[in-house]
Backbone as CSV, one residue per row, in Angstrom:
resi,resn,N_x,N_y,N_z,CA_x,CA_y,CA_z,C_x,C_y,C_z
1,UNK,32.193,-44.077,-17.275,33.010,-44.223,-16.090,34.458,-44.450,-16.522
2,UNK,35.366,-43.898,-15.765,36.783,-44.111,-16.038,37.239,-45.316,-15.235
3,UNK,38.466,-45.696,-15.407,39.002,-46.829,-14.681,38.999,-46.610,-13.178
4,UNK,38.971,-45.372,-12.731,38.997,-45.095,-11.298,37.602,-45.158,-10.680
5,UNK,36.580,-45.422,-11.477,35.229,-45.513,-10.948,34.496,-44.185,-10.906
6,UNK,35.126,-43.141,-11.434,34.481,-41.830,-11.423,34.030,-41.463,-12.827
7,UNK,32.981,-40.639,-12.895,32.497,-40.156,-14.189,33.503,-39.187,-14.771
8,UNK,33.695,-39.204,-16.102,34.660,-38.272,-16.712,34.208,-36.830,-16.523
9,UNK,35.141,-35.968,-16.259,34.868,-34.548,-16.091,34.994,-33.854,-17.440
10,UNK,34.175,-32.837,-17.712,34.311,-32.117,-18.985,35.699,-31.497,-19.084
11,UNK,36.278,-31.568,-20.266,37.612,-31.015,-20.472,37.560,-29.595,-21.005
12,UNK,36.392,-29.176,-21.471,36.253,-27.806,-21.948,34.791,-27.408,-21.801
13,UNK,34.517,-26.139,-22.048,33.135,-25.684,-21.965,32.282,-26.309,-23.048
14,UNK,32.910,-26.813,-24.094,32.164,-27.469,-25.175,31.564,-28.773,-24.666
15,UNK,32.296,-29.477,-23.780,31.817,-30.741,-23.245,30.793,-30.561,-22.120
16,UNK,30.737,-29.371,-21.545,29.827,-29.135,-20.412,28.382,-29.191,-20.888
17,UNK,27.483,-29.699,-20.060,26.073,-29.747,-20.453,25.519,-28.344,-20.661
18,UNK,24.677,-28.214,-21.651,24.069,-26.927,-21.942,22.763,-26.822,-21.162
19,UNK,22.636,-25.809,-20.345,21.424,-25.583,-19.575,20.812,-24.282,-20.073
20,UNK,19.624,-24.363,-20.570,18.942,-23.174,-21.063,17.988,-22.687,-19.986
21,UNK,18.174,-21.444,-19.605,17.293,-20.860,-18.589,15.935,-20.563,-19.214
22,UNK,14.917,-21.014,-18.571,13.561,-20.745,-19.029,13.128,-19.408,-18.449
23,UNK,12.572,-18.562,-19.259,12.107,-17.273,-18.761,11.062,-17.543,-17.694
24,UNK,11.182,-16.931,-16.502,10.286,-17.263,-15.397,8.818,-16.958,-15.674
25,UNK,8.507,-16.169,-16.690,7.122,-15.819,-16.942,6.606,-16.432,-18.241
26,UNK,7.388,-17.367,-18.820,6.957,-17.985,-20.071,5.729,-18.863,-19.863
27,UNK,5.477,-19.309,-18.641,4.303,-20.146,-18.386,2.997,-19.389,-18.584
28,UNK,3.054,-18.066,-18.691,1.856,-17.267,-18.900,1.533,-17.106,-20.376
29,UNK,2.321,-17.738,-21.225,2.041,-17.723,-22.652,2.502,-16.450,-23.322
30,UNK,3.498,-16.563,-24.157,3.981,-15.397,-24.893,4.664,-14.395,-23.981
31,UNK,4.811,-13.214,-24.491,5.490,-12.199,-23.701,4.504,-11.528,-22.745
32,UNK,4.988,-11.199,-21.583,4.187,-10.522,-20.577,4.602,-9.059,-20.552
33,UNK,3.645,-8.184,-20.596,3.949,-6.754,-20.519,4.486,-6.448,-19.128
34,UNK,5.297,-5.384,-19.041,5.911,-4.998,-17.779,5.438,-3.614,-17.363
35,UNK,5.257,-3.430,-16.070,5.018,-2.106,-15.486,6.206,-1.831,-14.575
36,UNK,7.025,-0.860,-14.960,8.232,-0.584,-14.189,8.256,0.826,-13.616
37,UNK,7.120,1.518,-13.672,7.044,2.874,-13.128,5.641,3.101,-12.570
38,UNK,5.566,3.984,-11.574,4.293,4.338,-10.947,4.095,5.842,-11.084
39,UNK,2.935,6.238,-11.589,2.569,7.659,-11.633,1.610,7.932,-10.483
40,UNK,1.911,8.948,-9.700,1.040,9.335,-8.597,-0.255,9.910,-9.157
41,UNK,-1.305,9.840,-8.372,-2.644,10.272,-8.786,-2.643,11.638,-9.458
42,UNK,-1.896,12.574,-8.912,-1.887,13.946,-9.426,-1.103,14.103,-10.732
43,UNK,-0.378,13.063,-11.159,0.496,13.167,-12.327,-0.063,12.548,-13.603
44,UNK,-1.327,12.111,-13.574,-1.898,11.507,-14.775,-3.417,11.591,-14.720
45,UNK,-4.039,11.388,-15.884,-5.491,11.460,-16.009,-6.063,10.042,-15.950
46,UNK,-6.828,9.732,-14.914,-7.367,8.387,-14.712,-8.261,7.935,-15.869
47,UNK,-8.815,8.869,-16.625,-9.668,8.507,-17.766,-8.862,7.814,-18.865
48,UNK,-7.535,7.953,-18.841,-6.669,7.339,-19.850,-6.306,5.886,-19.522
49,UNK,-6.741,5.370,-18.378,-6.374,4.020,-17.961,-6.910,2.971,-18.934
50,UNK,-6.063,1.995,-19.280,-6.487,0.906,-20.158,-7.101,-0.241,-19.355
51,UNK,-6.851,-0.243,-18.046,-7.385,-1.298,-17.194,-7.279,-0.847,-15.739
52,UNK,-7.786,-1.688,-14.846,-7.841,-1.376,-13.416,-7.459,-2.621,-12.627
53,UNK,-6.647,-2.444,-11.581,-6.420,-3.513,-10.607,-6.925,-2.997,-9.261
54,UNK,-7.773,-3.786,-8.608,-8.345,-3.400,-7.323,-7.651,-4.204,-6.238
55,UNK,-7.013,-3.495,-5.300,-6.196,-4.138,-4.278,-6.512,-3.589,-2.896
56,UNK,-6.593,-4.466,-1.907,-6.726,-4.043,-0.510,-5.424,-3.373,-0.074
57,UNK,-5.488,-2.639,0.994,-4.319,-1.910,1.487,-3.102,-2.819,1.683
58,UNK,-3.295,-3.964,2.300,-2.177,-4.873,2.557,-1.567,-5.444,1.282
59,UNK,-2.300,-5.390,0.175,-1.809,-5.912,-1.100,-1.177,-4.838,-1.973
60,UNK,-1.083,-3.608,-1.458,-0.577,-2.509,-2.284,0.854,-2.111,-1.955
61,UNK,1.587,-2.902,-1.218,3.016,-2.660,-1.013,3.738,-3.760,-1.773
62,UNK,4.178,-3.431,-2.974,4.687,-4.438,-3.901,5.931,-3.963,-4.632
63,UNK,6.686,-4.960,-5.135,7.800,-4.683,-6.033,7.658,-5.497,-7.315
64,UNK,7.400,-6.778,-7.169,7.377,-7.648,-8.343,6.259,-8.673,-8.184
65,UNK,5.337,-8.657,-9.154,4.181,-9.550,-9.077,3.469,-9.567,-10.420
66,UNK,3.061,-10.749,-10.882,2.246,-10.827,-12.083,0.814,-10.481,-11.689
67,UNK,0.211,-9.544,-12.416,-1.134,-9.086,-12.109,-1.998,-9.179,-13.358
68,UNK,-3.309,-9.286,-13.141,-4.266,-9.258,-14.237,-5.331,-8.237,-13.895
69,UNK,-5.524,-7.277,-14.780,-6.525,-6.242,-14.570,-7.933,-6.779,-14.767
70,UNK,-8.904,-5.987,-14.371,-10.302,-6.385,-14.476,-10.750,-6.565,-15.926
71,UNK,-10.070,-5.924,-16.874,-10.392,-6.069,-18.298,-9.495,-7.083,-18.997
72,UNK,-8.674,-7.800,-18.222,-7.857,-8.870,-18.780,-6.418,-8.532,-19.101
73,UNK,-5.974,-7.308,-18.843,-4.578,-6.956,-19.110,-3.684,-7.697,-18.119
74,UNK,-2.812,-8.552,-18.647,-1.879,-9.294,-17.802,-0.515,-8.631,-17.919
75,UNK,0.111,-8.392,-16.768,1.408,-7.719,-16.791,2.203,-8.078,-15.555
76,UNK,3.498,-7.856,-15.659,4.410,-8.055,-14.546,4.697,-6.698,-13.933
77,UNK,4.312,-6.521,-12.680,4.739,-5.342,-11.935,6.195,-5.601,-11.590
78,UNK,7.088,-4.763,-12.078,8.525,-5.001,-11.969,9.208,-3.691,-11.606
79,UNK,9.052,-3.288,-10.340,9.604,-2.018,-9.870,11.018,-2.221,-9.342
80,UNK,11.855,-1.186,-9.401,13.231,-1.322,-8.910,13.287,-1.601,-7.408
81,UNK,12.288,-1.125,-6.670,12.190,-1.398,-5.233,10.720,-1.404,-4.848
82,UNK,10.416,-2.000,-3.711,9.028,-2.075,-3.263,8.456,-0.666,-3.116
83,UNK,7.208,-0.521,-3.521,6.543,0.777,-3.447,5.162,0.593,-2.835
84,UNK,4.716,1.622,-2.136,3.360,1.645,-1.607,2.471,2.242,-2.679
85,UNK,1.598,1.423,-3.226,0.683,1.874,-4.275,-0.550,2.466,-3.609
86,UNK,-0.891,3.669,-4.000,-2.043,4.361,-3.422,-3.236,4.288,-4.362
87,UNK,-4.417,4.402,-3.800,-5.644,4.456,-4.584,-5.520,5.602,-5.587
88,UNK,-5.664,5.300,-6.875,-5.567,6.312,-7.925,-4.231,6.366,-8.630
89,UNK,-3.215,5.681,-8.113,-1.922,5.646,-8.797,-2.058,4.925,-10.136
90,UNK,-1.119,5.175,-11.035,-1.102,4.517,-12.332,0.158,3.705,-12.515
91,UNK,0.016,2.473,-12.982,1.153,1.603,-13.279,1.447,1.724,-14.764
92,UNK,2.625,2.242,-15.095,2.986,2.528,-16.482,3.557,1.274,-17.127
93,UNK,2.860,0.788,-18.152,3.308,-0.401,-18.876,4.396,-0.024,-19.879
94,UNK,5.136,-1.033,-20.352,6.263,-0.785,-21.258,5.853,-0.126,-22.568
95,UNK,4.582,-0.198,-22.951,4.136,0.473,-24.181,3.587,1.875,-23.909
96,UNK,3.694,2.335,-22.644,3.230,3.674,-22.282,1.803,3.726,-21.774
97,UNK,1.045,2.657,-21.942,-0.325,2.654,-21.419,-0.285,2.525,-19.889
98,UNK,-1.394,2.859,-19.256,-1.413,2.922,-17.790,-2.571,2.094,-17.239
99,UNK,-2.273,1.324,-16.188,-3.272,0.564,-15.456,-3.489,1.284,-14.121
100,UNK,-4.741,1.576,-13.818,-5.071,2.325,-12.598,-5.160,1.394,-11.390
101,UNK,-4.588,1.830,-10.284,-4.699,1.131,-9.006,-5.922,1.684,-8.284
102,UNK,-6.817,0.788,-7.877,-7.994,1.183,-7.110,-7.912,0.481,-5.765
103,UNK,-8.096,1.243,-4.708,-8.104,0.665,-3.375,-9.415,-0.069,-3.134
104,UNK,-9.304,-1.309,-2.718,-10.492,-2.107,-2.418,-11.137,-1.576,-1.135
105,UNK,-12.441,-1.352,-1.157,-13.108,-0.888,0.068,-12.927,-1.894,1.209
106,UNK,-12.626,-1.370,2.382,-12.403,-2.186,3.570,-13.232,-1.632,4.722
107,UNK,-13.617,-2.476,5.670,-14.360,-1.977,6.832,-13.438,-1.156,7.744
108,UNK,-13.748,0.128,7.863,-12.966,1.061,8.669,-13.880,1.764,9.655
109,UNK,-13.266,2.496,10.553,-14.016,3.405,11.413,-13.389,4.788,11.238
110,UNK,-14.241,5.778,11.020,-13.776,7.157,10.894,-13.924,7.817,12.254
111,UNK,-12.884,8.507,12.670,-12.801,9.041,14.027,-12.827,10.560,13.972
112,UNK,-13.775,11.134,14.681,-13.861,12.596,14.802,-13.667,12.958,16.271
113,UNK,-13.171,14.160,16.491,-12.962,14.645,17.854,-13.570,16.036,17.979
114,UNK,-13.904,16.409,19.203,-14.537,17.701,19.452,-13.592,18.883,19.334
115,UNK,-12.296,18.644,19.449,-11.328,19.739,19.369,-10.002,19.217,18.833
116,UNK,-9.134,20.141,18.487,-7.802,19.779,17.995,-7.015,19.038,19.078
117,UNK,-7.138,19.468,20.317,-6.426,18.813,21.417,-6.906,17.372,21.576
118,UNK,-8.211,17.152,21.507,-8.737,15.786,21.591,-8.239,14.937,20.418
119,UNK,-8.209,15.509,19.226,-7.739,14.779,18.048,-6.267,14.395,18.220
120,UNK,-5.460,15.297,18.755,-4.046,14.982,18.995,-3.904,13.877,20.037
121,UNK,-4.700,13.936,21.093,-4.657,12.902,22.131,-5.022,11.535,21.529
122,UNK,-6.076,11.511,20.722,-6.499,10.268,20.072,-5.394,9.750,19.156
123,UNK,-4.806,10.632,18.360,-3.723,10.233,17.452,-2.539,9.681,18.238
124,UNK,-2.224,10.293,19.373,-1.125,9.803,20.200,-1.407,8.386,20.679
125,UNK,-2.614,8.138,21.181,-2.952,6.800,21.684,-2.886,5.756,20.570
126,UNK,-3.345,6.099,19.381,-3.270,5.156,18.259,-1.814,4.892,17.867
127,UNK,-1.022,5.949,17.785,0.395,5.803,17.446,1.150,5.012,18.494
128,UNK,0.813,5.205,19.754,1.454,4.477,20.835,1.199,2.975,20.726
129,UNK,0.120,2.614,20.057,-0.224,1.204,19.846,0.181,0.719,18.445
130,UNK,0.920,1.552,17.727,1.407,1.212,16.378,0.285,0.819,15.428
131,UNK,-0.823,1.512,15.530,-1.979,1.256,14.677,-1.809,2.033,13.378
132,UNK,-2.087,1.369,12.247,-2.070,2.077,10.968,-3.223,3.069,10.946
133,UNK,-2.914,4.320,10.559,-3.902,5.395,10.562,-3.868,6.137,9.237
134,UNK,-5.047,6.447,8.732,-5.177,7.312,7.560,-5.711,8.646,8.037
135,UNK,-5.086,9.732,7.604,-5.580,11.071,7.900,-6.467,11.481,6.729
136,UNK,-7.730,11.789,7.034,-8.705,12.168,5.999,-9.320,13.506,6.407
137,UNK,-8.668,14.588,5.971,-9.122,15.915,6.390,-8.886,16.092,7.875
138,UNK,-9.945,16.421,8.615,-9.799,16.594,10.063,-10.216,15.332,10.831
139,UNK,-10.310,14.217,10.113,-10.690,12.949,10.742,-9.573,11.924,10.548
140,UNK,-9.618,10.897,11.381,-8.684,9.784,11.286,-9.469,8.540,10.907
141,UNK,-8.809,7.601,10.233,-9.440,6.326,9.878,-8.528,5.181,10.292
142,UNK,-9.141,4.143,10.836,-8.420,2.922,11.184,-9.276,1.726,10.767
143,UNK,-8.636,0.557,10.711,-9.404,-0.668,10.472,-10.280,-0.943,11.694
144,UNK,-11.423,-1.590,11.445,-12.342,-1.920,12.527,-11.641,-2.829,13.544
145,UNK,-11.782,-2.474,14.819,-11.218,-3.253,15.919,-12.006,-2.879,17.159
146,UNK,-12.790,-3.812,17.681,-13.693,-3.472,18.787,-12.960,-3.002,20.041
147,UNK,-11.767,-3.501,20.293,-11.007,-3.070,21.467,-10.567,-1.613,21.292
148,UNK,-10.013,-1.282,20.133,-9.590,0.104,19.878,-10.797,1.040,19.869
149,UNK,-11.905,0.579,19.295,-13.107,1.415,19.245,-13.601,1.738,20.648
150,UNK,-13.566,0.777,21.564,-13.979,1.027,22.955,-13.039,2.046,23.610
151,UNK,-11.740,1.917,23.349,-10.778,2.876,23.892,-11.065,4.279,23.363
152,UNK,-11.339,4.385,22.062,-11.591,5.688,21.446,-12.854,6.340,21.992
153,UNK,-13.894,5.562,22.181,-15.126,6.102,22.775,-14.817,6.618,24.182
154,UNK,-14.004,5.865,24.923,-13.593,6.295,26.268,-12.798,7.594,26.256
155,UNK,-12.139,7.874,25.138,-11.380,9.120,25.000,-12.246,10.263,24.471
156,UNK,-13.528,9.976,24.229,-14.439,11.023,23.763,-14.584,11.139,22.259
157,UNK,-14.064,10.175,21.511,-14.144,10.222,20.041,-15.554,9.886,19.569
158,UNK,-15.925,10.464,18.423,-17.158,10.085,17.743,-16.749,9.161,16.598
159,UNK,-17.339,7.966,16.552,-16.955,6.950,15.575,-18.058,6.737,14.553
160,UNK,-17.652,6.615,13.295,-18.584,6.322,12.213,-18.040,5.143,11.408
161,UNK,-18.732,3.988,11.418,-18.285,2.872,10.584,-18.459,3.231,9.106
162,UNK,-17.432,2.954,8.305,-17.481,3.226,6.865,-16.812,2.067,6.132
163,UNK,-17.013,2.000,4.836,-16.327,1.019,4.003,-15.799,1.738,2.769
164,UNK,-14.504,2.050,2.796,-13.819,2.762,1.713,-12.397,2.210,1.594
165,UNK,-11.682,2.648,0.557,-10.278,2.261,0.403,-9.475,2.821,1.571
166,UNK,-8.531,2.044,2.075,-7.702,2.445,3.207,-6.311,2.794,2.692
167,UNK,-5.900,4.042,2.907,-4.569,4.510,2.515,-3.860,5.045,3.764
168,UNK,-3.333,4.158,4.608,-2.695,4.628,5.848,-1.403,5.391,5.585
169,UNK,-1.042,6.210,6.546,0.231,6.923,6.486,1.358,5.903,6.466
170,UNK,2.455,6.232,5.792,3.579,5.301,5.690,4.328,5.143,6.997
171,UNK,4.352,6.131,7.829,5.087,6.045,9.080,6.400,6.797,9.004
172,UNK,6.942,7.073,10.169,8.143,7.899,10.279,9.375,7.261,9.650
173,UNK,9.445,5.929,9.596,10.650,5.271,9.114,10.560,4.859,7.653
174,UNK,9.497,5.200,6.978,9.279,4.744,5.600,10.354,5.231,4.638
175,UNK,10.970,6.376,4.886,11.947,6.930,3.951,13.376,6.612,4.356
176,UNK,13.555,5.954,5.491,14.890,5.596,5.937,15.288,4.293,5.295
177,UNK,16.588,4.038,5.280,17.068,2.771,4.737,18.280,2.309,5.536
178,UNK,18.574,1.060,5.407,19.742,0.487,6.060,20.878,0.472,5.054
179,UNK,21.915,1.246,5.320,23.055,1.308,4.391,24.198,0.397,4.827
180,UNK,23.897,-0.518,5.774,24.892,-1.497,6.169,25.808,-1.056,7.300
181,UNK,25.628,0.147,7.840,26.523,0.606,8.897,26.005,0.263,10.296
182,UNK,24.894,-0.490,10.366,24.354,-0.865,11.661,23.346,0.118,12.207
183,UNK,23.180,1.274,11.553,22.197,2.263,11.987,21.129,2.384,10.909
184,UNK,19.923,2.533,11.350,18.826,2.687,10.386,18.595,4.143,10.137
């Protein structure tokens, strides 16, 4: 303390306390491998995967997360921006090896229609309710919801309960961005 009752202020950077930043992932022991790129299903051979991470649809929109594969590969998913990971995508580790993304099976309903016009009508009603939809050939898939299922039956849809990975469409605004001008 100085005569004025205040603590002395550092006079140079030499006097300033030294604060060492701890690497945020050092608690995982040693260095953590990084995955900073995603290969789409069609761009790599899944047989080359060194490990697998199984994720539900809601868990596959990621940018940065420490993950552990089923065979024990621990790595930091460290993408430049959030990405929608699809079933079959590959996460490229810093050493070039690839971890395969597998979609966790979820309870869905597969929707068939008697004609193209009926299928379009059904798709319109689902879109009007902002329901996530996967297009699977000439069928649609949604998460199980008894209210929506009753509506679909009323529209003439044929419903088949299934349990598979859910890869919904990204939506019309998925490729847009906010550049700060007030318009999306």
